[in-house]
Structure formats: structure tokens, C-alpha cells
N, C-alpha and C positions, 0 to 999 in steps of 0.2 A: 486175919478177916478186916480187924481194924487199918492194920498197914495197908490193906488193899483199897480200901476206902480212902483213905489218905492220898493214895498213890492217882486214885482215878478223879479225886477231887483238883490234885494240882494240874493234872494232864488240862483237865477243863478248863481250868484259869487260863494254863498257858495258853490251852488253843482261843482261849477268849478275848485273849492279849491279843493274840496274835491276828485274831481275825479283824479287831478293831482298830490294830494297827496296819492292817494292807487298807481298810476303807478311809481310814484319816489319810492315806498318800495315795489315793484316787481321787479323793473328794479336791486333794491339795492341786494333783495333777489337771484335772478336769476344772478349777479355779485358774490356774494359769493359763489353760486355754481359751476360757472364755475371755481373759483378759489381753489375750493375743488379738483376737477375733476382735473385741471392742477396738483394738489399739489399729488393728488395719483398717476396720470401717470408717474409723474417724479420719486414717491418713488420705483414705480414698474418697470421703465426702471432701475434705480441704481440697484434695488437688482437683476434682470437678467443680467445685466452689472457683477455685483459683481459674481455671480452663474458662468457666462462665465470666467469672469478672473481665479475664485478658480479651473473650471473644466482643464482649460487649465496649471493652474501651475501643477495639479494631473497628467495630461498627460506628461508634461515635465519632473517630478521628474519621472515616470515612464520608460519614454526612458532614463533618465541618468541611473535609476537602472538597465534596462537590458541591457546598453552597459556598464556597469561596471560587471555586472555579466557576461556578453560574454568576458570581457575582461579578467578577473580572470579566467574565467574556459578555458581558451586556450592559448596556445603560439605561435607563427609565425615561428617556428622550423620548416624547410621544408620537413626534415626529417622524423618524426614520428607526424605527426599533432592533434593526439589524446591522447600522451601523454601528459598530461598537468596537473598544480600541482593540488592538491588536494585541492579543495576551499570549498567544496558542506557542505551546514550548520548541515547533517545527519549525522551518524556513517556510513550507508551504501554507500560511495562513494569509493574515490580510496583506502583506509585504509584496505576496506571487500575484495578489488578485486572480484574474482569469487564468493565468498562464497554469495553475495547478490542473485546472480543467483540460485546457488544451494538452498538455501533457499526460497525464493518467486515463484520460478517456481515450485517445489516439491508439492504444494498442488493440481496443475494442470496437471501431469503425474508422468513419473518415469526416473529415472537417469539409465544409463547402463553405464558399463565400458568397452569399447572396447580394440584390442588390437591396434588399428592403431590411433585411435582418442583421447584415452583418455577417458574422462569422457564424454560422451553425454546424450541430454535430449530427452524423446518422450515425446507429449502430450496424453493425453489418448484417445483423440479423433483418434489419429493414430494407439493406441492400440486396437480399438474398431472396425477400420473400415479401410479394405487394399485400400480405393478408397480414404481417405484422402490425400489432398495435402495441403502445404502451402502458403501464398498468394492468397487465396482462399475469405477468409469471409472478406468482406471490400471491400472499394475503394479507388479510386487515386483522388488525389489531386495534384494541380503544386503549390509549394510555393517558396521562393526565394532560395531554396536549390536544386530545380529540382523537380522531381516525386518522390512525399512522398507516401507512403502505412499507411494507416488510419485502424486498425485491428478493429474488433468488436471481437476478443477474449481477454480473460484477460490475456494472456500471450505474446501479439503479442507485448507490448513495448518494451521487450527485442529481441526476437526472429527475429524477422522482420526488425531489427534494429542493431544488434549487430550480430556477429557469422555468419557461412554458414550453408544450410541444406544439406544433403545427403541422398541418398537412401541405407539400407541394405537390400540384399537377405534375407527373411524369418522374417524379424524386421519392414521392413516399412520407411517410413521419420525418422529421427532423426535429431536434433540441436545440432552443433557442437558450444561452447561458443566462442566469440571472443571479443576485447575490442575495438574495433574503430566501431563510430557509423555513420549510413548514413542514407539518406533518405528512401533506399531501395537497399537490395543487390541483384540484377537481372540482368540477360541479355536480351535485348530486340530485337523484331523484327517485321516489320509493312512491311504491303503493302496497297491497295487503299481499301482493304475490308475486311483485317484483323490486328489484333494488338496483342501481343503474349509476356508476360515474362517466366522466368526461374529462379528459384533460383541458385545462383552461389554456387559453392561445395566448402567444406573448401581447398583446393587448390589453390582455388583463392586468392592468397594475394593481397593487394592491396598496391602499393608502390607511394608515391608522384611524385615522376619523370615521372612515367609511366602511371601510371591510368590503369585504364580497359577500353577498347575501342571494334571496331568491330570484333575484333581477338576472343572476347570471345569462341563463341562455338566451334571453329575451335583449339583453345590451349587445351582447357580445356576437351572437346570432350563431349559436354552438347548435349544429344540426343532427338529424335521429344518429347517422354513420358514425358521429364522433363518440358514442355511447358504447359501453360496455355492460348489460344487462344480466344479472344470474336471478335464479328463482331466491325468494328469501331464505329459505329452508336450509340455502348451500351459501350464504354469507361468511360462516364461519368456518369452511373449509379450508384446509394448508394448503393446498393447489385448484385454485380458484379459476386459473386457464380451465378446467377440465367443465366447471357448471356455466362458463358463458353462452348463453342464448346465441344461436346464428344473428347476422346483423341483418339479413334479410325480414329478421320480427322486430325491428328497432323502432321503427316509425308506429309502428301500433301498439308497442308499449308505452312508448311517449305520449299517446294519445292517453291511456292511462294511468300516468305518472303523474307527479307534481313535484316542483323543483324547490328541494329542501335545503339548498346551500348556507352554508354559515361561518364562513371565515372571519375569525374576528382577532382582536389584539389583546392578548392578558399581561400586563406587568412587563415581560420581558420574551415573551414567546406568541408566536402567530399558532394561533390553535384554530382547528379545524373541526367542527360542532358536525355537522350536516344530519346524518339519520337518528331518530331515536333511540340510544345504544341500548335501554331496557326493552324497548317493544323488539329490536331486533334480536336480543338475545333470547327473548321467549320465543321467538319463532324458529331461531333456527336449529338446526339438528342436533350441531356440532357447538360446544360451546364457545363463545368468544370470548377471547381471552382480556383480560383489563391489567396493565401490566403499567409501572413506573418509568417513565424517559428518564433516560440517562445519554445526556449528547456528548460525544468525545471530539474536542476539537482539533487533535493530531491524528493523521491520515498514518497508520501505522503500517500498511501493505499494501501490495497492490488490489489487492479485492479485501475492500473492507465493508463486510457484509454486517447486518445486522446479528447482535447476538441475546441472546434470549438465556439469563442467570437468573432462575429460581419467576422471581415477581418484577425483574428488572430487566429490560430494553436496553443494550447497548446499541447507539446508533451514532456513525460518523456524521460530523456536523461541525467542520472547522469555518473561521470565521472568513467573510469573503468580503474584500473590498471593492466598490466600484472598477468596471473596465477601464483602462489606460489605453490612450491614442496607441500607444509604443507597442502594445502587448498584439501578437498574432500568432496563429497555428505555429508549429515548427513544418509542418506539411499542409499544403492546401490542396484536395485531389481535385477540385473541378471549381469554375466561377460561374454562378446562374445569374445572368442577364436578368431576365424576366422572370419573376417569382410570383405564380397564379396559385392563390391559397385556395385549397377546398373547405368548406364550412359545415359539410355533412349533408346537403341536402342533392349533390349532384347526382348521385347515383341509386334515387329513391325511385323504384321504376313504379310506384303506384301516385301518382301525382293528387290524385283526389284526397288521399291519405298526409301526404304532405303540407296540403294546406291546411287540414283540419289540425295537423300537430303546428303547423305556424300560428295559427290563430289561437290554440290551447296555451302555446309558450307565451304570446304576449299579453294574454289573459291572466296569466297566473301573477304577476307584479310589472310593477312600473317601476323601472331605474328610478332615481334621486335625480333630483336637480344639480347635489354636489357630487354626483358619479367621477370616476377619473375621466381623464380623456382617452379616450380608444384610439390613438395617434400613438404608435409606436415610434419611440424615439431610438433610432439605431446608436450605438456609442459611437464617437468619433474617429475617421478613417485614422491612418498613421502619415501624418504628416509629410508631403516629399520632400525631399532633400533636392534644397537649392542648389544651381548648378554651378559649378566653380567657373567663378569670373576669371575673363579673358584677363591674359597680362598685358598691362599697358604699355604700348609703342613706346620704344625705345628712343629718347629725346638725342638728337643728333645736334652737335653744336655747329655751326656753321664755319668755324675754324677751322673744323679737322676734317671736315667732307665738301667737296665742290658740291655737290646737289643731291637730292633725294627725287626718287619716283617710284614707283609701281610697275616692275616689269610688265610686260606683255608680249609674246611673240609676235613678229611682224615679218614679211617679205623684205627680203633685200632690194631695194630699188634704187636705180640708178641714180648716180652725182646729180643729174639733172630735173631730175622731180621734184614737183611741188609739193610738200606738206603743207597741211594746216591743221596743228594742234589746238587742243583747247586752251584757250590764255585763262592763268591762274588770274584770281580775281583782284582786283584793283586794290593797293595799301593805303592809296593817298585819297583816290576819291570813287569810293567805292557806288555811288551814282553813274560814274561814267561807265558804259561796257567797254570792254577789253579788246584792241584790236587783234585784228589777225594779221598775223608774219609770215611772209612767203620768204622760203631760203635765199641765200646769196647766189646768186650764179659764179661768184668766185669762189664758194665753200665745196669744195673738191673732196673727195673720199679722200681719208689718212694713206698715207704708204704700208706697206706691208708690218715696217716695225711699229706705227701706231695703232695701226688695226690689232696687233698682238698685245699691246700694252691697255687695248680699251677692251678686250674679251672678258676677262675676269672682272672686272667693274661692273658690264653689262648684264652678268649672272646675278650679279648679288642685288637682293631686293631692298636695300638701300643706297647704292649709289648707283648712279650712270650718268656717263658726261655728257651732260645737257646742261646748258648755261640759261638762264631768264633773268631780265635786267628789267626792275619796274623804275620809271622814273617821274614821267608827270602824267595827270589825271587823263589826257589825252591819248597817249599813246605810250603803250609798253613794248620797247622793240624786244625780241625774242632770238637768240640765236639757236637756230635748228639743230639737233644732234644728227652728227653724220648718219648716212644710211646704213653703214655696217656696224656701227654700236647697237641695232637693231631696237632702239629706246620705244619707251610708250608715248603715244600722242599725247598722253596727259600729263607729261612730265615738266615737276615745277624744280626751279632750282633757286638757290640764296643769292640775292641780288647784293651787286659789290664784294663779291668774294675777295678777299686778300689772304694770303697764306701767313703762318704764323711766322712772330718773330724769328731766326734763326733757320725758318725752314730753307733747304736747297733749291736752286732755279728749278721751277718745272714742278714743285709737290702739287698734287692732287690732281696734274692737268695731262690730259692725253690730245689736246688739239694740236694740229698742224701750224706752221708760221702765218697760211692763209686766215686759219680762225682765232688765232691771237690778233692778226693784224686787224681782222673784221671786229673783236672785243675791244680793242683800243678806240678804234671809231666810235663805236658803240659807248663807251665811257665818255671820250671827247663828245658826242651828240648829247650825250645825258648833264655834262659841264654846261656846255652853250645854251640847252633848255633852260638848266638852272638860273644861269644868269639873266638871260629873257624874262625870265618869270619875275625875278627880282627886280628887274626894269618896268614890267607891267607889259613886256608884249606877251602874246600869245599865239602865233606862228611859228611852229618848227619850220625848222632847217631840213632841207632833205640832204640825205646821205647818199654814196655810191654803193653802200654795202647791204642798205636792209631798204625794203620797199614798205611803208608804212600804209595800213587801212585805218582809215578812223572808223 
């Protein structure tokens, strides 16, 4: 019995030891598990912290990059806010000026040349539909630069942020390029029920010290048809073209609204304030997004539309330099010689309502005395290239050519015919008119051999067998050419011709014996005349070979 009790006690003790050992092992495993979990949690937390730190560093670097880019692409000069140094990374920045517009917009429309605005661009939709209007296909957002138009059209990055729009009679809406970037170039009108905007005309030039304010409609004569009106509750819609009221109601709405245009300049950006954002946001059925504006100076694609990333809207806004005279579109579809601008009053049917609208617009605000001029300054045209200068006539040495003349076709006359060519201007006495010389009856047509020699010289524009001798101020004996040589009646020959030294006999001559004899007599007469002049005589002697008419 005692042995049995001892065995039970030993078994119980062993069982208790085994249980305690088992419990201790489980606790140890649990402790290890807890340590592993704690270590994993710490590693996850460290990784998350590292990721957040890296993200913060990336955001800080991005902010610094944007700040540096904004400083690099703008100067704080108050006179011309958009004439900034060219710092864009692409070639299509300030260096290319308007050529970027010419090249980028050509696939989406046509360029026209007008007498008033120079080169203008018309979208293809405006060519196909007379009811097309700008600032319709898209929606409005509010950024740190004010009301910003987000266009759905592939050309909207240029035509709704640079330049101005105008409507030409018989053509439609056209866009006039400009170099100043803005969120939108529009004039605003609002009331409790409606809000509307109209494209500013090319005459609406922006100046930093003046801006463009509620006198825009009055000063630039913006009529009702230029406006797009939507109900106030629809201003936040994404496709605002569906909410635009018919244009026939515009004149009535103009009489119910007030101009609230307010385009100013803030540091480096043109700001488009216009309607009060808080009021429109409270009345709009859809929320009006308020975003941070980020301008991209590089045109990275053929369709650079605005991109919204979270609370940031990225808009392509390259730096544009003023137009250069040498720039022109690669293709000009049409040249418009007469440009008749439609201001928005021409199609208003209710003339009484139109007069009321005009009176209301004039009563809203008076343009300031320092308002910019309404005269549009067209870019300088391309300078026409000067025509190439004609080559100077080749000088002919008198020792190498017998005479020079301008050939003129004449009919062959008999040898007895008398020709009266225009005498050359006297060289010794300009005040004495040149006499008229009659051909000598002894100067007969040359024989066949002489005519064959004279033919090629008669065809040359620089040589004709004609001899002219100028001697005294009273008479200029001239030997007329033979009729077969067909010389011009205005032929002029070099007086006192003598062949160069060493030249063969007859060099530069095609005359017959009779002509040479007559020439010798003329020279003899000239020498005699010179002797008489030296002796004080004034009366020339007559010769049998020439008849001189004083």
C-alpha cells in the first residue's frame, strides 16, 4: 500500500513537471512570436516613414523646380509682363516667335491674309459652320490666375490664351495672334440669373498700368451677339456648350446684366478675375473646381490640351516673342483685301432693344483717359526683295572697235536715198546744235565682198560700220553708213579712229575705196578747220564729199 502511494506521488510529480515544462515552452514560443511581430511592425513603420520622407523630398524638389521655372520664364518688368527671356528647353519658344502658331495651327484650320490684321487663322469648324463661336467647347475653372478656360479643342492652348478673336463679314470668326498669355481674353457680364463672356477684339490691347475693366464693352463696342450666356446654375458644368442660351436672347440678357470685366497684372501673371467666385460657386449646381495653375513652356505634343492632376491644372504656355517681319505662314489660303468687322449689333432684330442695350452699356462705365489706343497695329509686312541691279554696260575701248551703236531693223534703201540720222551731242560746244548731214552722192553701196564682211558687224549690238566725226562747234561732219549695213539712224561713232599699233591694214574697217576717200577728205577738212580756228577764222570751207547744214 505504501509502495503504491509512493508510485502515485512520483507519477503525479512527474506529470506536474511535464506540464510545467510544456507550459514554459509555449510561453517561450509565444514570446518569440511577439518579438517577431514587433520587429515586423517596426520595419513596416520604418519603411512607411522612409516612403513618406522620400515623397516629401520629391514634392519639395518639384516645388523648387516650378519656382525656378517660373522665375526663369518671367521678368518682373511692369511695362511688358510677357516679354520674358527665352528659357524654354525646346526650339519652339521665343526664338521661333509666331512661326510656332503658323506651323502648329495649320493642320486644324487655314491661314488668311487680311489688309487690317495681317495674317489671321480660322478653325476648320468655323469654315464649315457659320454658327461656330469661340469659348464654347470647354468649361471654366478657377485658378490662382482667375477664371481659366479649359478647352476641348486641339487648338485651344493657343487661341484662347494668346491673341484675340474677331468676326469678319462673309468669312466668320478668325483669330489674330498675340504674344501675351492670359487665362482667358474675354469680357464678362453677370446678373442673378445669367453669366456671360465675349471674346475681346484685337483692338483690346493690354497694358499693365491700365488693365481691362468694366468699360470694355463700351470702349471696344462689344455687341450682344458676341456674348455666350449660360444660366448661373450651369456655370460649373463640364460641357458648357450644352447650357449656352440661344443668341436671339442675348440682347434681352445684356439689358439685365452688368459688365464685371477685371483683367489685371499680378507680379508675373495676367489675372482674369471677372465674376465673384464665391457667389457663382454658391449658385452653381455643379461644383466649380479651384485649382493651382502650372504653366508648361514646352509644347510636347501635337495636341497639348490642359491636364488636371489632383488640384493642379497643367496648361501649355510657351513664351512667345513679338512677330518678326520675315515670318509668314507656310500656306496662305486666301487674301482678304476688304475686312469688314462685325461688332455684334448687325443681326439684332429688335432695334429698340438694341438701342436700350447700347445706352445701358454706355452708362455702366466710362473709359479712363489713359485707356490704350483702339487702333490695331498690324505686324510689319515682309520686306520685298529689291530687284537685281542690271549689269553695267560693257565699256568698249575706242582703239579696238570702230564704232558703237544700238541696232535697229530698217528697210534697205537705194544708194541715192538721203538719210538724216540724229546727230550726237557736240563735245566741244554744247550750246551749238548739231547739224544735219546728207550722205555724199559718191558713197555708193559696197560690193558683194564688202557687204559680206559688214553683215556680222551689223548684227552685233556693240559694233556697226558707222563713222561720226566731231570737229568744230559749228559743224559735225558725219559719214553715213551704207544702206546695206542696216545701221540705226541714231548711230554714234568714235571720232578720230585709228587702229592700234601693229594692226594689219583694214583692221576694224569695212568701207569701200570711196568711203575711205571720203573719210580722208573729212579728216583733211577737220585739219583745215583747226588751222582756221587757230588763225581766228570762223568760216569753214566747203568740201565736195559732204554737204553741211549749220
